[in-house]
N, C-alpha and C positions, 0 to 999 in steps of 0.2 A: 317509306322506311322498309327495309328488308332485313330479315333475320333467318339464318340457316338453323335448322332444327335437326334432331336425330332422325335416323331412318330415311335418309335422302329427302327430307322435307324442307320446304322453303316457305316462309310466311312473308307476305307483302301487304303493307297498308298504304293507301293512297287517298289524298284529299284533292278534289278538283273543284275549282270555283270559276264561273264564267259570268261576265257582265256584257250584255249586248245593248247597243244604243242605235238610234236612227233607224229603227225598224219601221216597215210600212204599216200604217194604220189608217183607217178611213171612216167617213160618215157618208150617209146617203146624200147625193148631190141635189135631191129634190126639196130639201127643207132646211130651214134655219133653226127650228126648235121642234121638239117632239110633241106627240100627242095632239095633233090638230093645230100646230103653230103656223107661222107664216111660210107659205110655199115659195119656191123659186121657179117661175114659169119658164125661164130661159134654159133650165137644165132638164133634158129629156129623162124619161123613166128608165130605171135599170142601171144608171150610172152612179159611181161613187167617187167622192173627192178623197184622194189619197195624199197623205202627208208622212214625212219621215220623222215622226215624233214618238214612236213607240220604243219601249225598252224591255229588257228581259234579264233574268238572273237564274242561274242554276248552280246549286251546290250539291256535291256528292261525296260520300265517304265509302271507300271500297276496301275490303279485306279479302285476300286470296291465300289459300293454303294449297300448295302444289307439291306433288311427289315426283321427283325426277325419275326418268326412265331407269328402271332397275329390275333385272330378271324379267324383262319383257313387259313390265307393268308401269304405267304412268297415269296420274289422275290429278285433277284440280277441282277445287271448290271455291267459288267466288260469290260473295254477298255484297250487294250495293244498296245503300240507303241514300236516297236523293230527293230533292225537291226543286221543281222548276216553276217559275212564275213569270208571266208577261202580260202585257196589254195589247200585244200585236203579234199574233201567231205568224210563223214563217210564211212568207208570201211575197208578192210583188208581181210585176207584169209577166204574164205567161206562166206563173207558178201556182197561183191560187192559194187558198188557205189563210188569207189575211182576215183580220178582225174588222168587221164593219160595225161601228158603235150604234146601238139602238137609240141613244140619246146623246147628241153631240154636246149638249150642255152639261153632261155628267160623264166625261170620259173615264173618270176614276172607277166607274161601275164596271168597266170592261177588264179591269185587272183581276186576274185569277190564275189558276193553275194552267200550265202550258198543256197543249193537246197531247204531247208526248210524255208528260210527267208520269212516272211510275215510282211510287214511294219505296217499295221493296222488290228486290229481284235476286234470286239465287240461281246459280248455274253450276252444274256438275258435268265434268267431262272425264270419261274413263276410257283407257285404251289398254288392251292386253294382247300380246302376241305369244302364241304357244311355241315352246321349243326354242326359246331365246335365252341365252345366258347359261352360266355354269349349272345352275339348279333349275333351269327353265324347261327341262325335258318333259315329255308327255307321260313318262313312267309306263309307257307301253312299248311293245316290240312287234315286229312283223308288220302286217298290213294295217293293223290298228294304229301303230305308232306313225306310219307313213300318212295315214288318213287324217290324224288329228294334229300333226306337227305343222307349224308354219302359218297357221291362221291368225289373222289380225281382226280383233273384235273392238268396235268403237260404239260408245253410247253417249248421248248428249241429253241431259235433263234440265229443263228450265221451268222455274216456278216464280210467280210474281203477283203482286197486287194488281187491281184493275186500273184501267186508264180513265181519265176524267171524261165526263159527259155533261152536256148542258141541257137543262130542262127548257122545252120550247112550247110556246102557245101559238098555234097557227091562227093568225088574224091579221086583217088589213088595217093599217093605221092611217087615218085620213091625212092627206097632204104629204105623205112621206114616200109612198111607193114601196114600203117595206112589208113583206108578207112572209112569215116563216122564221124570222130571226128575233121574234119578240119573246122575252122571257116572262114567266108568270110571277105572281106573288108567292112567297113562301109563307105558309100558314103557321108554321111552328110545330106541326105534327112530325113525328119521327119518319124520316125518308125511307128507312129500310124496314120499318114495321109493316110489311106488306101483307095483304090478305092471301089466302091460300091460292096457289097457282101463279102468283106474281112475285117479282123481286123488288118492286118499288111501290110505295104507298101513294095512291092517287089523292088521298086526303091531305098530303103534304103541300099541294100546290093549288092555286086558284087563279082565275083570270084577274088581271089588274083592273082597277077601277077606270071608268071611262076618262080619257084625257091624261092618264098617268101611265108610267112605265112600270113593269114588274120589278120587284126587288130581289128576285132569286139570282144568285151569282152565276157568272159564266164558269163552266166546267166545275160546278159545285157538287156533282154526283160522282161517286167513285164506282166505276163499272165492275163487271165480274172479274174475279181472279183468273190468272192465266196459268196453264200447266201443259207441258208437252214433253214427249220422249221420242227421240229419233235414234235409230241404231243402224249399224252396218257391220258386215263381216266379209272378208275376202282373203284370197290366197292366190299366189302365182305358182303355176306348174310349168316351169320352164318358159316357153313362148306363149302359154295360155294363161289368162287371168280370169278368175271366177269371183264375182262379187254380188252380194245381196244388200240392198238398201231398203230401209223401212222408215216411213214417216208416221207419226202417231202410233208407235209400235204397240202401246197398250190399248189402243182404240178407246181412249178416254175422251168423253164429251166435254168440250169447253165452249162457252158462249163468248164471242168477241165483244159484244156490247148488248145493251138493252135499248128498247124503244123509249124515248124520253119526250114524245109529243103528248103533253098533258091532256089536251082535249081530244085525243085519239083513242080508239077502242083497244089498241095494242099497247098502251102505256104500261111499262113495267114488265113486258114480256121480252124474251130474247129476240133479237133481230135475225140471227142465224146461228148456226153451229159450225164448229171447225170441221175440216174434212176428216172422213173416217180413215182407218188404217190403210196404208198402201205399201205394197212390197214389190220391189223391182229386182229382177235377176239379170245380170250382165255377164256374158261370156265373150271374151275378146282373144283373138288369135293374132299374134304379132309375127309378121314374116317380111 
């Protein structure tokens, strides 16, 4: 749905629903049951049995408020509320990222948030060109007016909630060949009531009992929120173009994800930080 508003404004509301079927999902080819069950000697270690029995859904509602270009200024604000669920992440031969079930007798336990699920996301885009339009002059004369006229300034701001993460307990499970994709038990303690210096609570998870699989859900942790600002400005002087581009213009620290290895010393700590501010200047002469 779209509606024109006063002040050169346009509002657009969109609903998007997607259903996917026959996605690639698999189990370890070395065993028929989990936790010490019957092994399959004919299947070598490291192989997985893939089947096209996965499915996925994504629903999203988007609302956008946009100002048409007027007097050199245009801008848009878009907010998206979405949820994506699957039991077989995008993957396939040569693509990777597929879900390997930890227990082939309980494939329903693999159903969870998609790896790309982001519940909230807001994007702002702003562009202003000086000296454009009837009232878009720089209000300056002489060399000052010549210096400030004709610049185009662009800013992109993105903010969103965190991406899903899976708690992992690194342990070898007898007769399966699985090491590293085992999920722990959820103890019931608050996941985000973390001690000082951490972002996740180690007391929220514990090793599963011998012979059993952990009940913590796949992609059941919401990672750190995301925020970024990129900006650029440029102007053409006849045959010469001058442009400045900046990524992470505010030099704001954002953590892409947290360490979720429950039995590791780094559990609940950031894996890395985003790149610091970078500014690039480009001077181009066309001839």
